[in-house]
DSSP file (Angstrom, degrees, kcal/mol; ACC not computed):
  #  RESIDUE AA STRUCTURE BP1 BP2  ACC     N-H-->O    O-->H-N    N-H-->O    O-->H-N    TCO  KAPPA ALPHA  PHI   PSI    X-CA   Y-CA   Z-CA
    1    1 A M              0   0    0      0, 0.0     2,-0.1     0, 0.0     0, 0.0   0.000 360.0 360.0 360.0 135.3   40.2  -21.1  109.2
    2    2 A S        -     0   0    0      1,-0.1     5,-0.1     2,-0.0     3,-0.0  -0.457 360.0-102.6 -81.7 154.5   39.2  -20.3  105.6
    3    3 A D    >   -     0   0    0      1,-0.2     3,-2.2    -2,-0.1    -1,-0.1  -0.638  24.1-142.8 -74.0 121.0   35.7  -19.1  104.7
    4    4 A P  G >  S+     0   0    0      0, 0.0     3,-1.1     0, 0.0   118,-0.5   0.752  98.3  65.1 -58.7 -22.4   33.9  -22.1  103.2
    5    5 A C  G 3  S+     0   0    0      1,-0.2   117,-0.1   116,-0.1   116,-0.0   0.683 104.9  43.8 -74.8 -15.5   32.2  -19.8  100.7
    6    6 A T  G <  S+     0   0    0     -3,-2.2    -1,-0.2   115,-0.0     3,-0.1   0.138  82.5 135.0-114.1  20.1   35.5  -19.0   99.1
    7    7 A A  S <  S-     0   0    0     -3,-1.1   115,-0.2   113,-0.2   114,-0.0  -0.279  71.3 -81.7 -62.3 153.2   36.9  -22.5   99.0
    8    8 A P        -     0   0    0      0, 0.0    -1,-0.1     0, 0.0    -2,-0.0  -0.280  51.3-108.9 -56.7 141.9   38.5  -23.5   95.7
    9    9 A E        -     0   0    0     -3,-0.1     2,-0.1   112,-0.1   114,-0.1  -0.584  31.4-124.3 -75.8 129.1   36.0  -24.5   93.1
   10   10 A P        -     0   0    0      0, 0.0    -1,-0.1     0, 0.0    -3,-0.0  -0.417   9.4-132.3 -70.3 149.4   36.0  -28.2   92.4
   11   11 A S  S    S+     0   0    0      1,-0.2    -2,-0.0    -2,-0.1     0, 0.0   0.811  90.0   0.9 -72.8 -28.0   36.6  -29.2   88.8
   12   12 A S  S    S-     0   0    0      0, 0.0     2,-0.4     0, 0.0    -1,-0.2  -0.981  91.7 -87.6-153.8 153.2   33.6  -31.7   89.1
   13   13 A P    >   -     0   0    0      0, 0.0     3,-0.8     0, 0.0     2,-0.2  -0.473  48.6-131.6 -66.3 117.9   31.2  -32.7   91.8
   14   14 A E  T 3  S-     0   0    0     -2,-0.4     3,-0.1     1,-0.2    62,-0.0  -0.469  77.9  -2.5 -72.4 137.0   32.9  -35.4   93.8
   15   15 A G  T 3  S+     0   0    0      1,-0.2    62,-0.6    -2,-0.2     2,-0.5   0.428  84.1 146.3  72.7  -1.2   30.9  -38.5   94.5
   16   16 A I  E <   +A   76   0A   0     -3,-0.8    60,-0.3    60,-0.2    -1,-0.2  -0.582   4.1 146.3 -77.2 122.0   27.6  -37.4   92.9
   17   17 A T  E     +     0   0A   0     58,-2.3     2,-0.5    -2,-0.5    59,-0.2   0.579  52.9  57.1-127.4 -21.0   25.8  -40.3   91.4
   18   18 A E  E     -A   75   0A   0     57,-3.0    57,-3.2     2,-0.0     2,-0.3  -0.965  58.0-167.1-123.8 127.2   22.1  -39.8   91.7
   19   19 A T  E     -A   74   0A   0     -2,-0.5    55,-0.2    55,-0.2    53,-0.0  -0.822   5.9-166.4-108.8 154.3   20.1  -36.8   90.4
   20   20 A A  E     -A   73   0A   0     53,-2.7    53,-0.8    -2,-0.3     9,-0.0  -0.926  34.4 -88.3-133.1 156.2   16.5  -36.0   91.4
   21   21 A P        -     0   0    0      0, 0.0    51,-0.1     0, 0.0    50,-0.0  -0.385  60.4 -91.3 -60.2 143.7   13.9  -33.6   90.0
   22   22 A P        -     0   0    0      0, 0.0     2,-0.2     0, 0.0    49,-0.0  -0.396  46.9-132.2 -59.7 125.8   14.2  -30.2   91.5
   23   23 A P        -     0   0    0      0, 0.0    47,-0.5     0, 0.0     3,-0.1  -0.489  12.0-154.1 -80.0 150.6   12.0  -30.1   94.6
   24   24 A A  S    S+     0   0    0     -2,-0.2     2,-0.3     1,-0.1     3,-0.0   0.679  81.9  31.1 -89.9 -22.3    9.6  -27.2   95.2
   25   25 A K  S  > S-     0   0    0      1,-0.1     4,-1.5    44,-0.0     3,-0.4  -0.938  79.4-117.9-137.2 156.2    9.6  -27.8   99.0
   26   26 A A  H  > S+     0   0    0     -2,-0.3     4,-2.6     1,-0.2     5,-0.2   0.855 112.4  61.4 -60.8 -36.4   12.1  -29.0  101.6
   27   27 A A  H  > S+     0   0    0      1,-0.2     4,-2.0     2,-0.2    -1,-0.2   0.882 103.0  50.5 -60.5 -38.2    9.7  -31.9  102.4
   28   28 A E  H  > S+     0   0    0     -3,-0.4     4,-2.0     2,-0.2    -1,-0.2   0.916 111.0  48.6 -64.2 -43.0   10.1  -33.2   98.9
   29   29 A A  H  X S+     0   0    0     -4,-1.5     4,-2.6     1,-0.2    -2,-0.2   0.891 109.3  52.5 -65.5 -40.0   13.9  -33.0   99.1
   30   30 A R  H  X S+     0   0    0     -4,-2.6     4,-2.8     1,-0.2    -1,-0.2   0.903 107.9  51.7 -62.3 -40.3   13.9  -34.8  102.4
   31   31 A A  H  X S+     0   0    0     -4,-2.0     4,-2.1     2,-0.2    -1,-0.2   0.910 111.5  46.5 -63.3 -41.8   11.8  -37.7  101.0
   32   32 A V  H  X S+     0   0    0     -4,-2.0     4,-2.3     2,-0.2    -2,-0.2   0.918 113.3  49.3 -65.8 -43.0   14.2  -38.1   98.0
   33   33 A A  H  X S+     0   0    0     -4,-2.6     4,-2.5     1,-0.2     5,-0.2   0.908 110.0  51.3 -62.4 -42.3   17.2  -38.0  100.4
   34   34 A A  H  X S+     0   0    0     -4,-2.8     4,-2.0     1,-0.2    -1,-0.2   0.904 110.8  48.1 -62.3 -41.8   15.6  -40.6  102.7
   35   35 A A  H  X S+     0   0    0     -4,-2.1     4,-1.0     2,-0.2    -1,-0.2   0.890 110.3  53.2 -65.5 -38.9   15.0  -42.9   99.7
   36   36 A F  H >< S+     0   0    0     -4,-2.3     3,-0.7     1,-0.2     4,-0.3   0.956 113.0  41.2 -61.1 -51.5   18.6  -42.4   98.5
   37   37 A V  H >< S+     0   0    0     -4,-2.5     3,-1.1     1,-0.2    -1,-0.2   0.821 107.8  61.9 -70.3 -28.7   20.2  -43.4  101.9
   38   38 A A  H 3< S+     0   0    0     -4,-2.0    -1,-0.2     1,-0.2    -2,-0.2   0.790 103.3  51.8 -64.9 -25.6   17.7  -46.2  102.4
   39   39 A A  T << S+     0   0    0     -4,-1.0    -1,-0.2    -3,-0.7    -2,-0.2   0.520  86.8 108.0 -88.3  -5.8   19.1  -47.8   99.2
   40   40 A L    <   -     0   0    0     -3,-1.1    -3,-0.0    -4,-0.3    -4,-0.0  -0.496  64.6-131.9 -77.6 141.7   22.8  -47.6  100.3
   41   41 A D  S    S+     0   0    0      1,-0.3    -3,-0.0    -2,-0.2    -2,-0.0  -0.946  97.7  29.1-138.3 115.4   24.6  -50.8  101.3
   42   42 A P  S    S-     0   0    0      0, 0.0    -1,-0.3     0, 0.0    -3,-0.0   0.518 106.6-127.1 -74.6 156.3   26.1  -50.7  103.8
   43   43 A P        -     0   0    0      0, 0.0    -2,-0.1     0, 0.0    -5,-0.1  -0.370  21.6-110.9 -70.5 149.9   23.7  -48.1  105.3
   44   44 A P        -     0   0    0      0, 0.0    94,-0.1     0, 0.0    35,-0.0  -0.277  47.0 -80.9 -70.1 166.6   25.1  -44.9  106.7
   45   45 A S     >  -     0   0    0     93,-1.8     4,-2.2     1,-0.1     5,-0.2  -0.293  38.7-113.5 -64.6 154.2   25.0  -44.4  110.5
   46   46 A P  H  > S+     0   0    0      0, 0.0     4,-2.4     0, 0.0     5,-0.2   0.870 119.2  53.8 -57.0 -36.5   21.7  -43.1  111.9
   47   47 A T  H  > S+     0   0    0      2,-0.2     4,-2.7     1,-0.2     5,-0.2   0.915 107.0  50.4 -64.8 -42.2   23.4  -39.8  112.8
   48   48 A A  H  > S+     0   0    0      2,-0.2     4,-2.5     1,-0.2    -1,-0.2   0.891 110.4  50.3 -62.9 -39.1   24.6  -39.4  109.2
   49   49 A V  H  X S+     0   0    0     -4,-2.2     4,-2.5     2,-0.2    -2,-0.2   0.942 112.1  46.6 -64.2 -47.3   21.1  -40.0  107.9
   50   50 A Q  H  X S+     0   0    0     -4,-2.4     4,-2.2     1,-0.2    -2,-0.2   0.919 113.7  48.9 -60.7 -43.9   19.6  -37.4  110.4
   51   51 A D  H  X S+     0   0    0     -4,-2.7     4,-2.8     1,-0.2    -1,-0.2   0.902 110.6  50.8 -63.6 -40.9   22.3  -34.9  109.5
   52   52 A L  H  X S+     0   0    0     -4,-2.5     4,-2.9     2,-0.2     5,-0.2   0.928 110.1  49.1 -62.7 -45.0   21.8  -35.5  105.7
   53   53 A L  H  X S+     0   0    0     -4,-2.5     4,-2.1     1,-0.2    -1,-0.2   0.910 114.8  44.6 -62.2 -42.0   18.0  -34.9  106.1
   54   54 A L  H  X S+     0   0    0     -4,-2.2     4,-2.4     2,-0.2    -2,-0.2   0.914 113.8  50.0 -68.0 -42.3   18.5  -31.7  108.1
   55   55 A L  H  X S+     0   0    0     -4,-2.8     4,-2.7     2,-0.2     5,-0.2   0.927 111.5  47.8 -61.9 -46.1   21.2  -30.5  105.7
   56   56 A V  H  X S+     0   0    0     -4,-2.9     4,-2.6     1,-0.2     5,-0.3   0.917 111.3  51.9 -60.2 -43.9   19.1  -31.1  102.6
   57   57 A S  H  X S+     0   0    0     -4,-2.1     4,-2.5    -5,-0.2    -2,-0.2   0.922 112.3  44.9 -59.6 -45.7   16.2  -29.4  104.3
   58   58 A E  H  X S+     0   0    0     -4,-2.4     4,-2.6     2,-0.2    -2,-0.2   0.915 113.5  48.9 -67.2 -43.7   18.2  -26.3  105.1
   59   59 A L  H  X S+     0   0    0     -4,-2.7     4,-2.2     2,-0.2    -2,-0.2   0.919 115.6  43.4 -63.6 -42.9   19.9  -26.1  101.7
   60   60 A V  H  X S+     0   0    0     -4,-2.6     4,-2.7    -5,-0.2     5,-0.3   0.918 113.4  51.1 -69.7 -42.9   16.6  -26.4   99.8
   61   61 A T  H  X S+     0   0    0     -4,-2.5     4,-2.8    -5,-0.3     5,-0.2   0.927 111.8  48.1 -58.8 -44.8   14.8  -24.0  102.2
   62   62 A N  H  X S+     0   0    0     -4,-2.6     4,-3.0     2,-0.2     5,-0.5   0.908 111.5  49.9 -63.0 -42.0   17.6  -21.4  101.6
   63   63 A A  H  X>S+     0   0    0     -4,-2.2     4,-2.0    -5,-0.2     6,-0.8   0.925 114.9  43.1 -63.4 -44.1   17.4  -21.8   97.9
   64   64 A V  H  X5S+     0   0    0     -4,-2.7     4,-0.8     4,-0.2    -2,-0.2   0.923 119.5  43.6 -66.9 -43.4   13.7  -21.4   97.7
   65   65 A R  H  <5S+     0   0    0     -4,-2.8    -2,-0.2    -5,-0.3    -3,-0.2   0.914 128.0  24.9 -70.0 -43.7   13.7  -18.5  100.2
   66   66 A H  H  <5S+     0   0    0     -4,-3.0    -3,-0.2    -5,-0.2    -2,-0.2   0.703 135.0  28.0 -99.8 -21.5   16.7  -16.5   98.8
   67   67 A A  H  <5S-     0   0    0     -4,-2.0    -3,-0.2    -5,-0.5    -2,-0.1   0.494  99.7-117.9-118.7  -7.9   16.8  -17.6   95.1
   68   68 A G  S  <<S+     0   0    0     -4,-0.8     2,-0.3    -5,-0.7    -4,-0.2   0.093  79.6   6.0  95.6 -24.5   13.2  -18.4   94.4
   69   69 A S  S    S-     0   0    0     -6,-0.8     2,-0.5    -7,-0.1   -45,-0.1  -0.988  70.5-101.2-172.1 171.0   13.7  -22.1   93.5
   70   70 A V        -     0   0    0    -47,-0.5    18,-0.3    -2,-0.3     3,-0.1  -0.935  24.6-174.0-103.8 132.3   16.0  -25.1   93.3
   71   71 A T        +     0   0    0     16,-2.8     2,-0.3    -2,-0.5    17,-0.2   0.636  69.5  10.6-101.6 -17.2   17.2  -25.9   89.8
   72   72 A A  E     - B   0  87A   0     15,-1.2    15,-2.4   -51,-0.1     2,-0.4  -0.973  54.8-170.6-159.5 147.1   19.0  -29.2   90.6
   73   73 A L  E     +AB  20  86A   0    -53,-0.8   -53,-2.7    -2,-0.3     2,-0.3  -0.993  17.7 165.6-139.3 130.9   19.3  -31.7   93.4
   74   74 A A  E     -AB  19  85A   0     11,-2.2    11,-2.8    -2,-0.4     2,-0.3  -0.985  14.5-161.3-147.5 155.9   21.8  -34.6   93.5
   75   75 A F  E     +AB  18  84A   0    -57,-3.2   -57,-3.0    -2,-0.3   -58,-2.3  -0.908  10.0 170.7-134.3 159.4   23.2  -37.1   95.9
   76   76 A G  E     -AB  16  83A   0      7,-1.9     7,-3.0    -2,-0.3     2,-0.3  -0.975   7.3-168.1-159.8 167.7   26.2  -39.4   96.2
   77   77 A A  E     + B   0  82A   0    -62,-0.6     2,-0.2    -2,-0.3     5,-0.2  -0.986   6.6 177.8-157.1 150.1   28.1  -41.6   98.6
   78   78 A D        -     0   0    0      3,-2.3     3,-0.1    -2,-0.3    -2,-0.0  -0.736  57.4 -75.9-135.8-167.7   31.3  -43.5   99.0
   79   79 A D  S    S+     0   0    0     -2,-0.2     3,-0.1     1,-0.2    59,-0.0   0.681 128.9  29.1 -70.2 -14.5   32.6  -45.6  101.8
   80   80 A K  S    S+     0   0    0      1,-0.2    58,-2.4    57,-0.1     2,-0.3   0.596 119.2  31.8-116.9 -16.1   33.5  -42.5  103.9
   81   81 A A  E     - C   0 137A   0     56,-0.3    -3,-2.3    57,-0.2     2,-0.4  -0.947  52.9-140.0-146.9 159.6   31.1  -39.7  103.0
   82   82 A L  E     -BC  77 136A   0     54,-2.5    54,-2.8    -2,-0.3     2,-0.4  -0.928  25.8-157.4-113.9 145.4   27.6  -38.7  101.8
   83   83 A Y  E     -BC  76 135A   0     -7,-3.0    -7,-1.9    -2,-0.4     2,-0.4  -0.965  11.9-176.7-127.0 140.9   27.3  -35.9   99.3
   84   84 A V  E     -BC  75 134A   0     50,-2.2    50,-2.8    -2,-0.4     2,-0.4  -0.999   5.4-167.4-134.4 137.4   24.4  -33.5   98.5
   85   85 A Q  E     -BC  74 133A   0    -11,-2.8   -11,-2.2    -2,-0.4     2,-0.4  -0.990   4.9-177.7-126.9 127.9   24.4  -30.9   95.7
   86   86 A V  E     -BC  73 132A   0     46,-2.4    46,-3.0    -2,-0.4     2,-0.4  -0.992   4.8-167.7-126.7 129.3   21.8  -28.2   95.4
   87   87 A A  E     +BC  72 131A   0    -15,-2.4   -16,-2.8    -2,-0.4   -15,-1.2  -0.895   7.3 178.1-114.7 146.9   21.8  -25.6   92.6
   88   88 A D  E     - C   0 130A   0     42,-2.0    42,-1.8    -2,-0.4   -18,-0.2  -0.927  39.1-110.3-141.3 167.3   19.7  -22.5   92.4
   89   89 A P  S    S+     0   0    0      0, 0.0    40,-0.2     0, 0.0   -19,-0.1   0.509  86.2  93.6 -80.7  -3.3   19.3  -19.6   90.0
   90   90 A S        -     0   0    0      1,-0.1    40,-0.2    38,-0.1    -2,-0.2  -0.757  57.7-158.6 -94.1 132.4   20.9  -16.9   92.1
   91   91 A P        +     0   0    0      0, 0.0     2,-0.2     0, 0.0    -1,-0.1   0.604  61.5 112.8 -78.5  -9.9   24.6  -16.1   91.7
   92   92 A E        -     0   0    0      1,-0.1    -2,-0.1    38,-0.1    38,-0.1  -0.440  67.8-130.2 -68.1 129.1   24.7  -14.6   95.2
   93   93 A R        -     0   0    0     -2,-0.2    -1,-0.1     1,-0.1   -88,-0.0  -0.465  27.9 -98.6 -77.1 149.2   26.8  -16.6   97.6
   94   94 A P        -     0   0    0      0, 0.0     2,-0.3     0, 0.0    -1,-0.1  -0.308  44.8-168.3 -61.7 151.4   25.3  -17.6  101.0
   95   95 A R        -     0   0    0     -3,-0.1     2,-0.2   -90,-0.0    15,-0.2  -0.988  25.3-104.1-142.1 152.9   26.4  -15.4  103.8
   96   96 A R        -     0   0    0     -2,-0.3     2,-0.3    14,-0.1    12,-0.1  -0.540  38.9-173.7 -73.3 139.4   26.2  -15.5  107.5
   97   97 A R        -     0   0    0     10,-0.4     3,-0.0    -2,-0.2     9,-0.0  -0.899  37.4 -93.7-126.6 160.3   23.6  -13.2  109.1
   98   98 A V        -     0   0    0     -2,-0.3    10,-0.1     1,-0.1     2,-0.0  -0.648  53.0-115.6 -70.6 120.7   22.8  -12.4  112.7
   99   99 A P        -     0   0    0      0, 0.0     2,-0.9     0, 0.0     8,-0.2  -0.315  18.1-125.8 -61.8 139.6   20.1  -14.9  113.6
  100  100 A D    >   -     0   0    0      6,-3.2     3,-2.0     1,-0.2     6,-0.3  -0.778  17.4-160.1 -86.2 106.2   16.7  -13.4  114.4
  101  101 A M  T 3  S+     0   0    0     -2,-0.9    -1,-0.2     1,-0.3     6,-0.0   0.633  88.7  62.3 -67.2 -13.0   16.0  -14.9  117.9
  102  102 A T  T 3  S-     0   0    0      4,-0.1    -1,-0.3    -3,-0.0    -2,-0.0   0.640 107.3-127.0 -83.5 -13.7   12.3  -14.1  117.4
  103  103 A G  S <  S+     0   0    0     -3,-2.0    -2,-0.1     3,-0.2     4,-0.1   0.385  80.3 110.4  87.4  -4.3   12.3  -16.5  114.4
  104  104 A A  S    S+     0   0    0      1,-0.2    -3,-0.1     2,-0.1    -1,-0.0   0.870  85.9  25.9 -73.8 -37.2   10.7  -14.0  112.1
  105  105 A A  S    S-     0   0    0      1,-0.3    -1,-0.2    -5,-0.1     2,-0.1   0.376  93.1-146.1-113.8   4.0   13.7  -13.3  109.8
  106  106 A G        +     0   0    0     -6,-0.3    -6,-3.2     1,-0.1    -1,-0.3  -0.405  34.2 164.2  73.6-141.6   15.7  -16.6  110.1
  107  107 A G        +     0   0    0     -8,-0.2   -10,-0.4    -2,-0.1    -1,-0.1   0.447  57.0  92.8 100.0   3.5   19.5  -16.5  109.9
  108  108 A F     >  +     0   0    0      2,-0.1     4,-1.7   -10,-0.1     5,-0.2   0.708  64.9  74.9 -98.5 -24.0   20.0  -20.0  111.3
  109  109 A G  H  > S+     0   0    0      1,-0.2     4,-2.4     2,-0.2     5,-0.2   0.920  94.4  44.1 -62.5 -53.7   20.2  -22.1  108.1
  110  110 A W  H  > S+     0   0    0      1,-0.2     4,-2.5     2,-0.2     5,-0.2   0.923 114.0  49.6 -64.6 -45.0   23.6  -21.3  106.7
  111  111 A P  H  > S+     0   0    0      0, 0.0     4,-1.7     0, 0.0    -1,-0.2   0.884 111.4  51.4 -59.0 -35.1   25.5  -21.6  110.0
  112  112 A L  H  X S+     0   0    0     -4,-1.7     4,-2.5     2,-0.2     5,-0.2   0.912 108.2  51.1 -66.7 -42.1   23.7  -24.9  110.5
  113  113 A V  H  X S+     0   0    0     -4,-2.4     4,-2.3     1,-0.2    -1,-0.2   0.939 111.2  48.2 -57.6 -47.8   24.8  -26.1  107.1
  114  114 A L  H  < S+     0   0    0     -4,-2.5    -1,-0.2     1,-0.2    -2,-0.2   0.818 113.2  48.5 -65.1 -30.9   28.4  -25.2  107.9
  115  115 A R  H  < S+     0   0    0     -4,-1.7    -1,-0.2    -5,-0.2    -2,-0.2   0.890 114.5  43.6 -76.1 -40.0   28.2  -26.9  111.3
  116  116 A L  H  < S+     0   0    0     -4,-2.5    -2,-0.2    -5,-0.1     2,-0.2   0.876 102.7  74.8 -73.9 -38.6   26.7  -30.2  109.9
  117  117 A A     <  -     0   0    0     -4,-2.3    19,-0.2    -5,-0.2     3,-0.2  -0.471  65.9-148.3 -83.6 146.3   28.9  -30.6  106.9
  118  118 A R  S    S+     0   0    0     17,-3.2     2,-0.3     1,-0.3    18,-0.2   0.817  90.6   5.1 -74.5 -33.2   32.5  -31.7  106.9
  119  119 A N  E     -D  135   0A   0     16,-1.4    16,-2.8     2,-0.0     2,-0.4  -0.988  64.3-169.9-151.7 142.5   33.1  -29.6  103.8
  120  120 A V  E     -D  134   0A   0     -2,-0.3     2,-0.4    14,-0.2    14,-0.2  -0.996   5.9-175.1-135.0 129.3   31.0  -27.1  101.8
  121  121 A T  E     -D  133   0A   0     12,-2.5    12,-2.5    -2,-0.4     2,-0.5  -0.966   7.4-162.7-123.0 144.8   31.9  -25.6   98.5
  122  122 A V  E     +D  132   0A   0   -118,-0.5     2,-0.3    -2,-0.4    10,-0.2  -0.992  16.8 173.8-123.8 126.0   30.0  -23.0   96.6
  123  123 A R  E     -D  131   0A   0      8,-2.5     8,-2.6    -2,-0.5     2,-0.1  -0.966  34.4-103.1-134.4 152.4   30.7  -22.5   92.9
  124  124 A N  E     -D  130   0A   0     -2,-0.3     2,-0.7     6,-0.2     6,-0.3  -0.445  18.6-149.5 -68.7 141.7   29.3  -20.4   90.1
  125  125 A H    >   -     0   0    0      4,-3.0     3,-3.8    -2,-0.1     4,-0.2  -0.838  42.7-110.0-110.9  87.3   27.1  -22.2   87.6
  126  126 A T  T 3  S-     0   0    0     -2,-0.7     4,-0.1     1,-0.3    -2,-0.0   0.233  88.1 -15.6 -33.5 113.8   28.0  -20.0   84.7
  127  127 A G  T 3  S+     0   0    0      2,-0.1    -1,-0.3     1,-0.1     3,-0.1   0.475 130.3  75.4  71.2   1.9   25.0  -17.9   83.8
  128  128 A R  S <  S-     0   0    0     -3,-3.8     2,-0.4     1,-0.3    -2,-0.2   0.147 101.1-102.6-133.4  21.9   22.7  -20.1   85.8
  129  129 A G        -     0   0    0     -4,-0.2    -4,-3.0   -40,-0.2    -1,-0.3  -0.795  57.2 -44.9 102.6-136.0   23.3  -19.3   89.4
  130  130 A K  E     -CD  88 124A   0    -42,-1.8   -42,-2.0    -2,-0.4     2,-0.4  -0.914  33.2-141.2-139.9 163.3   25.3  -21.3   91.9
  131  131 A I  E     -CD  87 123A   0     -8,-2.6    -8,-2.5    -2,-0.3     2,-0.5  -0.997  12.2-159.7-126.9 130.1   25.9  -24.9   93.0
  132  132 A I  E     -CD  86 122A   0    -46,-3.0   -46,-2.4    -2,-0.4     2,-0.5  -0.953   6.0-169.1-110.8 126.4   26.5  -25.8   96.6
  133  133 A L  E     -CD  85 121A   0    -12,-2.5   -12,-2.5    -2,-0.5     2,-0.4  -0.972   5.5-172.4-116.2 120.9   28.1  -29.2   97.3
  134  134 A A  E     -CD  84 120A   0    -50,-2.8   -50,-2.2    -2,-0.5     2,-0.4  -0.926   7.3-157.4-116.4 139.6   28.1  -30.4  100.9
  135  135 A T  E     -CD  83 119A   0    -16,-2.8   -17,-3.2    -2,-0.4   -16,-1.4  -0.954   9.4-172.4-117.4 132.2   30.0  -33.4  102.2
  136  136 A L  E     -C   82   0A   0    -54,-2.8   -54,-2.5    -2,-0.4     2,-0.2  -0.925  32.5-103.7-121.1 147.7   29.0  -35.3  105.4
  137  137 A A  E      C   81   0A   0     -2,-0.3   -56,-0.3   -56,-0.2   -57,-0.1  -0.483 360.0 360.0 -64.7 138.6   30.8  -38.1  107.3
  138  138 A R              0   0    0    -58,-2.4   -93,-1.8    -2,-0.2   -90,-0.2   0.456 360.0 360.0 -80.7 360.0   29.1  -41.4  106.6
C-alpha cells in the first residue's frame, strides 16, 4: 500500500465547488461543513455527514496546531463522493506519530483522517504551504 502523503499530486482539486473563509477553530469549520452538506440534493448518508464533520475537525485542528492557521477551506460533492480541501502555511507534510495514550500530546488526528477518507492527497502550495484534499464516500 502506498503512503497517502506521497500520492501523485492532482493537477487540480477534483470536485471542489464551494470555498469558505479560513476558520480559526474547528467548530467554525464544522458549522460550514454542516451547512454545505445540508444544502446538497440528494443529501449524503448520515454516516457520510458524520465522517465529513469529524474529518474537517481533524484537518483544521491539525492545521491550527502544527501550522498555526488554516489559509483556505473548500468543499465539493458529486454523486459518489464528498470532498474537503484544507490549506495551511506550513510546507511540512503530515506524518504518523505514536499516539499519546494520556491525551497530552495527541497523535490521533492524522491516522483518523487516513481511516475516514477514501483518498487523501497532500500537495505543495508553492511558497504558501500545503493543500490537503480528502475524499469521502457519499
